[in-house]
C-alpha positions as a Python dict, from the first residue, in 0.01 Angstrom:
ca = {
    (1, 'M'): (0, 0, 0),
    (2, 'A'): (205, 315, -51),
    (3, 'V'): (434, 440, 224),
    (4, 'R'): (423, 816, 268),
    (5, 'P'): (625, 1041, 495),
    (6, 'V'): (451, 1220, 779),
    (7, 'A'): (200, 1463, 635),
    (8, 'F'): (206, 1679, 946),
    (9, 'G'): (460, 1826, 1182),
    (10, 'I'): (481, 1890, 1553),
    (11, 'R'): (550, 2228, 1709),
    (12, 'L'): (565, 2286, 2085),
    (13, 'R'): (609, 2638, 2226),
    (14, 'D'): (674, 2755, 2581),
    (15, 'K'): (841, 3068, 2723),
    (16, 'G'): (1042, 3162, 2414),
    (17, 'R'): (1136, 2805, 2324),
    (18, 'T'): (1006, 2627, 2016),
    (19, 'L'): (1060, 2258, 1947),
    (20, 'S'): (947, 2116, 1614),
    (21, 'V'): (959, 1783, 1433),
    (22, 'R'): (916, 1774, 1058),
    (23, 'H'): (995, 1572, 752),
    (24, 'Q'): (1315, 1687, 583),
    (25, 'S'): (1239, 1784, 224),
    (26, 'R'): (1584, 1701, 85),
    (27, 'D'): (1586, 1339, 205),
    (28, 'P'): (1252, 1154, 220),
    (29, 'Q'): (1387, 908, 479),
    (30, 'T'): (1501, 1172, 731),
    (31, 'Y'): (1315, 1359, 1005),
    (32, 'L'): (1443, 1682, 1154),
    (33, 'V'): (1413, 1802, 1515),
    (34, 'V'): (1462, 2179, 1548),
    (35, 'D'): (1512, 2330, 1894),
    (36, 'A'): (1503, 2712, 1891),
    (37, 'R'): (1531, 2942, 2193),
    (38, 'E'): (1541, 3317, 2220),
    (39, 'G'): (1899, 3429, 2271),
    (40, 'H'): (2047, 3085, 2189),
    (41, 'E'): (2170, 2916, 1876),
    (42, 'T'): (1912, 2697, 1698),
    (43, 'R'): (1989, 2326, 1719),
    (44, 'R'): (1897, 2087, 1438),
    (45, 'R'): (1917, 1711, 1471),
    (46, 'A'): (1843, 1466, 1189),
    (47, 'H'): (1703, 1117, 1255),
    (48, 'S'): (1658, 824, 1021),
    (49, 'S'): (1320, 721, 1166),
    (50, 'L'): (1010, 896, 1291),
    (51, 'F'): (1025, 701, 1616),
    (52, 'A'): (1378, 828, 1689),
    (53, 'A'): (1279, 1187, 1608),
    (54, 'L'): (973, 1174, 1835),
    (55, 'T'): (1174, 1015, 2116),
    (56, 'D'): (1436, 1291, 2087),
    (57, 'A'): (1168, 1562, 2084),
    (58, 'A'): (992, 1416, 2389),
    (59, 'A'): (1318, 1391, 2584),
    (60, 'S'): (1413, 1749, 2493),
    (61, 'W'): (1070, 1880, 2590),
    (62, 'R'): (1081, 1700, 2926),
    (63, 'K'): (1425, 1847, 3000),
    (64, 'R'): (1278, 2199, 2997),
    (65, 'L'): (1106, 2117, 3327),
    (66, 'H'): (1437, 2066, 3510),
}
C-alpha cells in the first residue's frame, strides 16, 4: 500500500485570525502550521508528523478562547 501525504488542509478563521495546517511542498515528511493575525507577524511552525501538527493547531486554536 502506498503512503501519501495529506491530500487536504485545515483552515480555521475567527475575528481576523487564520490558523492553517498543510503539507509542506519542499519536504514530503513535514507539515506546516501557519498562524496569521491581522496586525501581527505570521508564525510558521514545522512538524515532522501530522499528529504533532494537528495537536499544535488544536492547542493554538483553544488558546484564542482565553
